[in-house]
C-alpha positions as YAML, in Angstrom:
chain: A
units: angstrom
residues:
- id: 1
  name: MET
  ca: [1.06, -20.20, 12.70]
- id: 2
  name: ALA
  ca: [3.26, -17.20, 10.94]
- id: 3
  name: GLU
  ca: [1.64, -17.73, 8.11]
- id: 4
  name: THR
  ca: [-1.61, -16.65, 9.09]
- id: 5
  name: ARG
  ca: [-0.12, -13.52, 10.50]
- id: 6
  name: ILE
  ca: [1.44, -12.67, 7.22]
- id: 7
  name: GLU
  ca: [-1.76, -13.37, 5.35]
- id: 8
  name: GLU
  ca: [-3.81, -10.96, 8.21]
- id: 9
  name: LYS
  ca: [-0.62, -8.41, 7.68]
- id: 10
  name: MET
  ca: [-0.66, -8.82, 3.76]
- id: 11
  name: GLU
  ca: [-4.56, -8.03, 3.73]
- id: 12
  name: MET
  ca: [-4.16, -5.02, 6.12]
- id: 13
  name: PHE
  ca: [-1.70, -3.32, 3.63]
- id: 14
  name: ASP
  ca: [-4.14, -4.65, 0.96]
- id: 15
  name: GLN
  ca: [-6.74, -2.49, 2.51]
- id: 16
  name: GLU
  ca: [-4.30, 0.50, 3.24]
- id: 17
  name: ILE
  ca: [-3.23, 0.90, -0.31]
- id: 18
  name: ALA
  ca: [-6.68, 0.49, -1.32]
- id: 19
  name: GLY
  ca: [-7.97, 3.42, 0.76]
- id: 20
  name: ILE
  ca: [-4.79, 5.16, -0.62]
- id: 21
  name: LYS
  ca: [-5.52, 4.82, -3.83]
- id: 22
  name: GLU
  ca: [-9.33, 5.87, -3.51]
- id: 23
  name: LEU
  ca: [-7.76, 8.79, -1.74]
- id: 24
  name: SER
  ca: [-5.45, 9.80, -5.05]
- id: 25
  name: LYS
  ca: [-8.25, 10.14, -6.82]
- id: 26
  name: MET
  ca: [-9.42, 13.11, -5.19]
- id: 27
  name: LEU
  ca: [-5.52, 14.50, -5.52]
- id: 28
  name: SER
  ca: [-3.19, 16.87, -8.11]
- id: 29
  name: GLY
  ca: [-0.96, 14.99, -10.47]
- id: 30
  name: LYS
  ca: [1.81, 16.07, -8.10]
- id: 31
  name: GLN
  ca: [0.70, 14.68, -4.98]
- id: 32
  name: GLN
  ca: [-0.03, 11.36, -7.08]
- id: 33
  name: GLN
  ca: [2.91, 10.99, -7.73]
- id: 34
  name: ALA
  ca: [4.32, 10.98, -4.14]
- id: 35
  name: ILE
  ca: [1.56, 8.29, -3.25]
- id: 36
  name: LEU
  ca: [2.19, 5.94, -6.35]
- id: 37
  name: SER
  ca: [6.07, 6.21, -5.02]
- id: 38
  name: TYR
  ca: [4.94, 5.95, -1.13]
- id: 39
  name: ILE
  ca: [2.80, 2.92, -2.30]
- id: 40
  name: ASN
  ca: [5.61, 1.03, -4.78]
- id: 41
  name: LYS
  ca: [8.00, 1.48, -1.76]
- id: 42
  name: ARG
  ca: [5.44, -0.36, 1.12]
- id: 43
  name: GLU
  ca: [5.05, -3.02, -1.76]
- id: 44
  name: GLY
  ca: [8.71, -3.25, -2.04]
- id: 45
  name: ALA
  ca: [8.96, -3.22, 1.47]
- id: 46
  name: ILE
  ca: [6.37, -6.04, 1.43]
- id: 47
  name: ASN
  ca: [8.07, -8.69, -1.17]
- id: 48
  name: ASP
  ca: [11.49, -8.05, 1.00]
- id: 49
  name: GLN
  ca: [9.87, -9.61, 4.54]
...
């Protein structure tokens, strides 16, 4: 049961990250760095759970 919730949450994060990566293609270098930093923090938080 908990495993299913984790998988659903991981899928949601994957979709969110994919969307952010698409957006980052249209942004300046500084904005891209900020977004990559955000993604790395999110992925770190996911891995800590």
